[in-house]
mmCIF file of the C-alpha atoms, coordinates in Angstrom:
data_MODEL
# 
_entry.id   MODEL 
# 
loop_
_atom_site.group_PDB 
_atom_site.id 
_atom_site.type_symbol 
_atom_site.label_atom_id 
_atom_site.label_alt_id 
_atom_site.label_comp_id 
_atom_site.label_asym_id 
_atom_site.label_entity_id 
_atom_site.label_seq_id 
_atom_site.pdbx_PDB_ins_code 
_atom_site.Cartn_x 
_atom_site.Cartn_y 
_atom_site.Cartn_z 
_atom_site.occupancy 
_atom_site.B_iso_or_equiv 
_atom_site.pdbx_formal_charge 
_atom_site.auth_seq_id 
_atom_site.auth_comp_id 
_atom_site.auth_asym_id 
_atom_site.auth_atom_id 
_atom_site.pdbx_PDB_model_num 
ATOM 1   C CA . MET A 1 1   ? -75.027 32.967  73.007 1.00 0.00 ? 1   MET A CA 1 
ATOM 2   C CA . SER A 1 2   ? -73.104 31.022  70.508 1.00 0.00 ? 2   SER A CA 1 
ATOM 3   C CA . LEU A 1 3   ? -69.322 31.607  70.455 1.00 0.00 ? 3   LEU A CA 1 
ATOM 4   C CA . PRO A 1 4   ? -67.242 31.690  67.083 1.00 0.00 ? 4   PRO A CA 1 
ATOM 5   C CA . ALA A 1 5   ? -64.261 29.527  67.048 1.00 0.00 ? 5   ALA A CA 1 
ATOM 6   C CA . SER A 1 6   ? -61.600 31.933  66.286 1.00 0.00 ? 6   SER A CA 1 
ATOM 7   C CA . ASP A 1 7   ? -57.920 32.543  66.287 1.00 0.00 ? 7   ASP A CA 1 
ATOM 8   C CA . ASP A 1 8   ? -58.581 36.241  66.201 1.00 0.00 ? 8   ASP A CA 1 
ATOM 9   C CA . PRO A 1 9   ? -56.505 37.700  68.857 1.00 0.00 ? 9   PRO A CA 1 
ATOM 10  C CA . ALA A 1 10  ? -59.252 40.296  69.689 1.00 0.00 ? 10  ALA A CA 1 
ATOM 11  C CA . VAL A 1 11  ? -61.579 37.165  70.482 1.00 0.00 ? 11  VAL A CA 1 
ATOM 12  C CA . PRO A 1 12  ? -61.643 36.216  74.173 1.00 0.00 ? 12  PRO A CA 1 
ATOM 13  C CA . VAL A 1 13  ? -61.778 32.436  75.213 1.00 0.00 ? 13  VAL A CA 1 
ATOM 14  C CA . ALA A 1 14  ? -65.314 32.568  76.547 1.00 0.00 ? 14  ALA A CA 1 
ATOM 15  C CA . ALA A 1 15  ? -67.589 33.894  79.227 1.00 0.00 ? 15  ALA A CA 1 
ATOM 16  C CA . PRO A 1 16  ? -69.453 31.997  81.861 1.00 0.00 ? 16  PRO A CA 1 
ATOM 17  C CA . GLY A 1 17  ? -72.896 31.203  80.552 1.00 0.00 ? 17  GLY A CA 1 
ATOM 18  C CA . ASP A 1 18  ? -71.882 31.077  76.951 1.00 0.00 ? 18  ASP A CA 1 
ATOM 19  C CA . GLU A 1 19  ? -73.579 28.137  75.162 1.00 0.00 ? 19  GLU A CA 1 
ATOM 20  C CA . LEU A 1 20  ? -71.716 26.164  72.452 1.00 0.00 ? 20  LEU A CA 1 
ATOM 21  C CA . PRO A 1 21  ? -73.732 25.282  69.181 1.00 0.00 ? 21  PRO A CA 1 
ATOM 22  C CA . PRO A 1 22  ? -75.054 21.791  69.504 1.00 0.00 ? 22  PRO A CA 1 
ATOM 23  C CA . LEU A 1 23  ? -73.462 19.020  67.533 1.00 0.00 ? 23  LEU A CA 1 
ATOM 24  C CA . THR A 1 24  ? -75.693 16.328  66.048 1.00 0.00 ? 24  THR A CA 1 
ATOM 25  C CA . LEU A 1 25  ? -74.205 12.997  65.583 1.00 0.00 ? 25  LEU A CA 1 
ATOM 26  C CA . PRO A 1 26  ? -75.967 10.062  63.961 1.00 0.00 ? 26  PRO A CA 1 
ATOM 27  C CA . ILE A 1 27  ? -75.170 6.810   65.737 1.00 0.00 ? 27  ILE A CA 1 
ATOM 28  C CA . THR A 1 28  ? -74.324 4.126   63.196 1.00 0.00 ? 28  THR A CA 1 
ATOM 29  C CA . ARG A 1 29  ? -72.961 0.637   63.434 1.00 0.00 ? 29  ARG A CA 1 
ATOM 30  C CA . THR A 1 30  ? -69.782 1.812   61.629 1.00 0.00 ? 30  THR A CA 1 
ATOM 31  C CA . LEU A 1 31  ? -69.312 4.554   64.271 1.00 0.00 ? 31  LEU A CA 1 
ATOM 32  C CA . ILE A 1 32  ? -69.800 2.229   67.000 1.00 0.00 ? 32  ILE A CA 1 
ATOM 33  C CA . VAL A 1 33  ? -67.459 -0.563  65.668 1.00 0.00 ? 33  VAL A CA 1 
ATOM 34  C CA . SER A 1 34  ? -64.897 1.745   64.315 1.00 0.00 ? 34  SER A CA 1 
ATOM 35  C CA . GLY A 1 35  ? -64.681 3.658   67.820 1.00 0.00 ? 35  GLY A CA 1 
ATOM 36  C CA . ALA A 1 36  ? -64.200 0.403   69.649 1.00 0.00 ? 36  ALA A CA 1 
ATOM 37  C CA . ILE A 1 37  ? -61.532 -0.814  67.236 1.00 0.00 ? 37  ILE A CA 1 
ATOM 38  C CA . ALA A 1 38  ? -59.735 2.496   67.167 1.00 0.00 ? 38  ALA A CA 1 
ATOM 39  C CA . SER A 1 39  ? -59.608 2.497   71.026 1.00 0.00 ? 39  SER A CA 1 
ATOM 40  C CA . ARG A 1 40  ? -58.681 -1.078  71.029 1.00 0.00 ? 40  ARG A CA 1 
ATOM 41  C CA . ASP A 1 41  ? -61.710 -2.191  72.916 1.00 0.00 ? 41  ASP A CA 1 
ATOM 42  C CA . TYR A 1 42  ? -62.559 -5.655  71.310 1.00 0.00 ? 42  TYR A CA 1 
ATOM 43  C CA . GLN A 1 43  ? -65.468 -6.461  73.805 1.00 0.00 ? 43  GLN A CA 1 
ATOM 44  C CA . ASP A 1 44  ? -68.018 -8.304  71.902 1.00 0.00 ? 44  ASP A CA 1 
ATOM 45  C CA . VAL A 1 45  ? -70.883 -6.025  72.863 1.00 0.00 ? 45  VAL A CA 1 
ATOM 46  C CA . HIS A 1 46  ? -69.390 -3.164  70.620 1.00 0.00 ? 46  HIS A CA 1 
ATOM 47  C CA . HIS A 1 47  ? -69.216 -5.168  67.349 1.00 0.00 ? 47  HIS A CA 1 
ATOM 48  C CA . ASP A 1 48  ? -71.355 -8.343  67.589 1.00 0.00 ? 48  ASP A CA 1 
ATOM 49  C CA . ALA A 1 49  ? -74.990 -7.879  67.925 1.00 0.00 ? 49  ALA A CA 1 
ATOM 50  C CA . GLU A 1 50  ? -75.840 -11.551 68.662 1.00 0.00 ? 50  GLU A CA 1 
ATOM 51  C CA . ALA A 1 51  ? -73.292 -11.502 71.560 1.00 0.00 ? 51  ALA A CA 1 
ATOM 52  C CA . ALA A 1 52  ? -74.715 -8.233  72.714 1.00 0.00 ? 52  ALA A CA 1 
ATOM 53  C CA . ARG A 1 53  ? -78.233 -9.625  72.895 1.00 0.00 ? 53  ARG A CA 1 
ATOM 54  C CA . GLU A 1 54  ? -77.123 -12.877 74.743 1.00 0.00 ? 54  GLU A CA 1 
ATOM 55  C CA . LYS A 1 55  ? -75.746 -10.331 77.318 1.00 0.00 ? 55  LYS A CA 1 
ATOM 56  C CA . GLY A 1 56  ? -79.158 -8.490  77.709 1.00 0.00 ? 56  GLY A CA 1 
ATOM 57  C CA . SER A 1 57  ? -78.480 -5.667  75.386 1.00 0.00 ? 57  SER A CA 1 
ATOM 58  C CA . PRO A 1 58  ? -80.840 -5.019  72.368 1.00 0.00 ? 58  PRO A CA 1 
ATOM 59  C CA . ASP A 1 59  ? -78.005 -4.473  70.048 1.00 0.00 ? 59  ASP A CA 1 
ATOM 60  C CA . ILE A 1 60  ? -74.298 -3.381  70.073 1.00 0.00 ? 60  ILE A CA 1 
ATOM 61  C CA . PHE A 1 61  ? -73.476 -0.090  71.822 1.00 0.00 ? 61  PHE A CA 1 
ATOM 62  C CA . MET A 1 62  ? -70.975 2.582   71.934 1.00 0.00 ? 62  MET A CA 1 
ATOM 63  C CA . ASN A 1 63  ? -68.055 2.233   74.325 1.00 0.00 ? 63  ASN A CA 1 
ATOM 64  C CA . ILE A 1 64  ? -66.861 4.991   76.692 1.00 0.00 ? 64  ILE A CA 1 
ATOM 65  C CA . LEU A 1 65  ? -63.787 5.714   74.865 1.00 0.00 ? 65  LEU A CA 1 
ATOM 66  C CA . THR A 1 66  ? -65.539 6.652   71.640 1.00 0.00 ? 66  THR A CA 1 
ATOM 67  C CA . THR A 1 67  ? -67.875 8.831   73.813 1.00 0.00 ? 67  THR A CA 1 
ATOM 68  C CA . ASN A 1 68  ? -64.931 10.538  75.474 1.00 0.00 ? 68  ASN A CA 1 
ATOM 69  C CA . GLY A 1 69  ? -63.383 11.254  71.897 1.00 0.00 ? 69  GLY A CA 1 
ATOM 70  C CA . LEU A 1 70  ? -66.638 12.628  70.690 1.00 0.00 ? 70  LEU A CA 1 
ATOM 71  C CA . VAL A 1 71  ? -66.757 15.103  73.544 1.00 0.00 ? 71  VAL A CA 1 
ATOM 72  C CA . GLY A 1 72  ? -63.247 16.236  72.979 1.00 0.00 ? 72  GLY A CA 1 
ATOM 73  C CA . ARG A 1 73  ? -63.847 16.648  69.393 1.00 0.00 ? 73  ARG A CA 1 
ATOM 74  C CA . TYR A 1 74  ? -66.863 18.786  70.204 1.00 0.00 ? 74  TYR A CA 1 
ATOM 75  C CA . ILE A 1 75  ? -64.757 21.030  72.435 1.00 0.00 ? 75  ILE A CA 1 
ATOM 76  C CA . THR A 1 76  ? -61.849 21.419  70.174 1.00 0.00 ? 76  THR A CA 1 
ATOM 77  C CA . ASP A 1 77  ? -63.901 21.949  67.171 1.00 0.00 ? 77  ASP A CA 1 
ATOM 78  C CA . HIS A 1 78  ? -65.504 24.837  68.902 1.00 0.00 ? 78  HIS A CA 1 
ATOM 79  C CA . PHE A 1 79  ? -62.428 26.426  70.595 1.00 0.00 ? 79  PHE A CA 1 
ATOM 80  C CA . GLY A 1 80  ? -60.152 25.871  67.641 1.00 0.00 ? 80  GLY A CA 1 
ATOM 81  C CA . PRO A 1 81  ? -56.994 24.036  66.599 1.00 0.00 ? 81  PRO A CA 1 
ATOM 82  C CA . ARG A 1 82  ? -54.834 25.817  69.254 1.00 0.00 ? 82  ARG A CA 1 
ATOM 83  C CA . SER A 1 83  ? -57.100 24.434  72.063 1.00 0.00 ? 83  SER A CA 1 
ATOM 84  C CA . VAL A 1 84  ? -55.757 21.917  74.408 1.00 0.00 ? 84  VAL A CA 1 
ATOM 85  C CA . LEU A 1 85  ? -58.084 19.438  76.551 1.00 0.00 ? 85  LEU A CA 1 
ATOM 86  C CA . ARG A 1 86  ? -56.918 19.614  80.284 1.00 0.00 ? 86  ARG A CA 1 
ATOM 87  C CA . LYS A 1 87  ? -59.493 17.314  81.555 1.00 0.00 ? 87  LYS A CA 1 
ATOM 88  C CA . VAL A 1 88  ? -62.359 15.386  80.392 1.00 0.00 ? 88  VAL A CA 1 
ATOM 89  C CA . ALA A 1 89  ? -64.674 14.100  83.133 1.00 0.00 ? 89  ALA A CA 1 
ATOM 90  C CA . ILE A 1 90  ? -67.512 12.173  81.813 1.00 0.00 ? 90  ILE A CA 1 
ATOM 91  C CA . ARG A 1 91  ? -70.153 9.691   83.136 1.00 0.00 ? 91  ARG A CA 1 
ATOM 92  C CA . LEU A 1 92  ? -72.304 7.409   80.778 1.00 0.00 ? 92  LEU A CA 1 
ATOM 93  C CA . GLY A 1 93  ? -76.082 6.977   81.173 1.00 0.00 ? 93  GLY A CA 1 
ATOM 94  C CA . ALA A 1 94  ? -78.428 5.814   78.367 1.00 0.00 ? 94  ALA A CA 1 
ATOM 95  C CA . PRO A 1 95  ? -76.371 3.650   75.814 1.00 0.00 ? 95  PRO A CA 1 
ATOM 96  C CA . ASN A 1 96  ? -75.944 4.804   72.348 1.00 0.00 ? 96  ASN A CA 1 
ATOM 97  C CA . TYR A 1 97  ? -77.265 2.225   69.925 1.00 0.00 ? 97  TYR A CA 1 
ATOM 98  C CA . PRO A 1 98  ? -77.129 2.113   66.122 1.00 0.00 ? 98  PRO A CA 1 
ATOM 99  C CA . GLY A 1 99  ? -79.767 4.098   64.479 1.00 0.00 ? 99  GLY A CA 1 
ATOM 100 C CA . ASP A 1 100 ? -80.106 6.739   67.220 1.00 0.00 ? 100 ASP A CA 1 
ATOM 101 C CA . THR A 1 101 ? -78.735 10.255  67.206 1.00 0.00 ? 101 THR A CA 1 
ATOM 102 C CA . MET A 1 102 ? -76.791 12.097  69.902 1.00 0.00 ? 102 MET A CA 1 
ATOM 103 C CA . VAL A 1 103 ? -76.841 15.831  70.297 1.00 0.00 ? 103 VAL A CA 1 
ATOM 104 C CA . LEU A 1 104 ? -73.928 17.337  72.262 1.00 0.00 ? 104 LEU A CA 1 
ATOM 105 C CA . ARG A 1 105 ? -74.553 20.555  73.911 1.00 0.00 ? 105 ARG A CA 1 
ATOM 106 C CA . GLY A 1 106 ? -72.027 22.611  76.124 1.00 0.00 ? 106 GLY A CA 1 
ATOM 107 C CA . THR A 1 107 ? -72.296 25.687  78.552 1.00 0.00 ? 107 THR A CA 1 
ATOM 108 C CA . VAL A 1 108 ? -69.265 27.545  79.881 1.00 0.00 ? 108 VAL A CA 1 
ATOM 109 C CA . THR A 1 109 ? -69.528 27.476  83.531 1.00 0.00 ? 109 THR A CA 1 
ATOM 110 C CA . ALA A 1 110 ? -66.174 29.258  84.354 1.00 0.00 ? 110 ALA A CA 1 
ATOM 111 C CA . VAL A 1 111 ? -63.300 31.053  82.727 1.00 0.00 ? 111 VAL A CA 1 
ATOM 112 C CA . ASP A 1 112 ? -59.817 31.701  84.315 1.00 0.00 ? 112 ASP A CA 1 
ATOM 113 C CA . GLY A 1 113 ? -57.563 33.404  82.018 1.00 0.00 ? 113 GLY A CA 1 
ATOM 114 C CA . ASP A 1 114 ? -57.311 31.313  78.867 1.00 0.00 ? 114 ASP A CA 1 
ATOM 115 C CA . THR A 1 115 ? -58.835 28.154  80.463 1.00 0.00 ? 115 THR A CA 1 
ATOM 116 C CA . ALA A 1 116 ? -62.714 27.489  80.185 1.00 0.00 ? 116 ALA A CA 1 
ATOM 117 C CA . HIS A 1 117 ? -64.652 24.872  82.014 1.00 0.00 ? 117 HIS A CA 1 
ATOM 118 C CA . VAL A 1 118 ? -67.456 23.676  80.129 1.00 0.00 ? 118 VAL A CA 1 
ATOM 119 C CA . ARG A 1 119 ? -70.301 21.352  81.159 1.00 0.00 ? 119 ARG A CA 1 
ATOM 120 C CA . VAL A 1 120 ? -71.345 18.966  78.308 1.00 0.00 ? 120 VAL A CA 1 
ATOM 121 C CA . ILE A 1 121 ? -74.390 16.835  77.982 1.00 0.00 ? 121 ILE A CA 1 
ATOM 122 C CA . GLY A 1 122 ? -74.947 14.401  75.075 1.00 0.00 ? 122 GLY A CA 1 
ATOM 123 C CA . ALA A 1 123 ? -78.560 13.279  74.733 1.00 0.00 ? 123 ALA A CA 1 
ATOM 124 C CA . ASN A 1 124 ? -80.011 10.505  72.566 1.00 0.00 ? 124 ASN A CA 1 
ATOM 125 C CA . GLY A 1 125 ? -83.545 9.162   72.168 1.00 0.00 ? 125 GLY A CA 1 
ATOM 126 C CA . LEU A 1 126 ? -83.334 7.257   75.506 1.00 0.00 ? 126 LEU A CA 1 
ATOM 127 C CA . GLY A 1 127 ? -81.851 10.132  77.622 1.00 0.00 ? 127 GLY A CA 1 
ATOM 128 C CA . HIS A 1 128 ? -78.617 11.500  78.570 1.00 0.00 ? 128 HIS A CA 1 
ATOM 129 C CA . HIS A 1 129 ? -75.996 9.285   77.064 1.00 0.00 ? 129 HIS A CA 1 
ATOM 130 C CA . VAL A 1 130 ? -73.136 11.516  78.530 1.00 0.00 ? 130 VAL A CA 1 
ATOM 131 C CA . THR A 1 131 ? -72.788 14.176  81.096 1.00 0.00 ? 131 THR A CA 1 
ATOM 132 C CA . GLY A 1 132 ? -69.616 15.647  82.237 1.00 0.00 ? 132 GLY A CA 1 
ATOM 133 C CA . THR A 1 133 ? -67.169 18.557  82.476 1.00 0.00 ? 133 THR A CA 1 
ATOM 134 C CA . VAL A 1 134 ? -64.300 19.522  80.256 1.00 0.00 ? 134 VAL A CA 1 
ATOM 135 C CA . VAL A 1 135 ? -61.414 21.861  80.821 1.00 0.00 ? 135 VAL A CA 1 
ATOM 136 C CA . VAL A 1 136 ? -59.959 23.312  77.954 1.00 0.00 ? 136 VAL A CA 1 
ATOM 137 C CA . THR A 1 137 ? -56.975 25.841  77.495 1.00 0.00 ? 137 THR A CA 1 
ATOM 138 C CA . VAL A 1 138 ? -56.863 28.154  74.378 1.00 0.00 ? 138 VAL A CA 1 
ATOM 139 C CA . PRO A 1 139 ? -53.140 29.667  74.585 1.00 0.00 ? 139 PRO A CA 1 
ATOM 140 C CA . ALA A 1 140 ? -53.505 33.351  73.956 1.00 0.00 ? 140 ALA A CA 1 
ATOM 141 C CA . ALA A 1 141 ? -52.372 34.337  70.567 1.00 0.00 ? 141 ALA A CA 1 
ATOM 142 C CA . GLU A 1 142 ? -50.285 37.462  70.703 1.00 0.00 ? 142 GLU A CA 1 
ATOM 143 C CA . GLY A 1 143 ? -52.548 40.351  71.544 1.00 0.00 ? 143 GLY A CA 1 
ATOM 144 C CA . ARG A 1 144 ? -55.713 38.321  72.247 1.00 0.00 ? 144 ARG A CA 1 
ATOM 145 C CA . ALA A 1 145 ? -57.639 39.216  75.433 1.00 0.00 ? 145 ALA A CA 1 
ATOM 146 C CA . ALA A 1 146 ? -57.377 36.544  78.116 1.00 0.00 ? 146 ALA A CA 1 
ATOM 147 C CA . THR A 1 147 ? -60.873 36.978  79.501 1.00 0.00 ? 147 THR A CA 1 
ATOM 148 C CA . ARG A 1 148 ? -63.978 39.194  78.781 1.00 0.00 ? 148 ARG A CA 1 
# 
């Protein structure tokens, strides 16, 4: 089941088992480099392909801070502008290289009042790039049901 992102006070936060719509992200050099710069991660493996190859990687690759931000975006895009990320706990697997595509998917695993726990998986052509759990609170608007 896909949930609408809504500020409608009649729409509850979520229910366990709800699946978020997938988000497909093209992995470009620009995304990798700009994410590294934005997070002040100046490690050469995130912007210099030759340096990355010298260190055993086939190309530059995305840093964890960019992945963390993309996971957060995925959740807040779904739950709406009032949503607040309470915890983002992720683990990286297969690297995100330029030219690949990552698809983020999420499943609500628990709901407690206006807080939802979401299991997130981001997969690319090599396997799971990121797995983890996000805790998000959507403050109840006046009159919105807290749970289903």
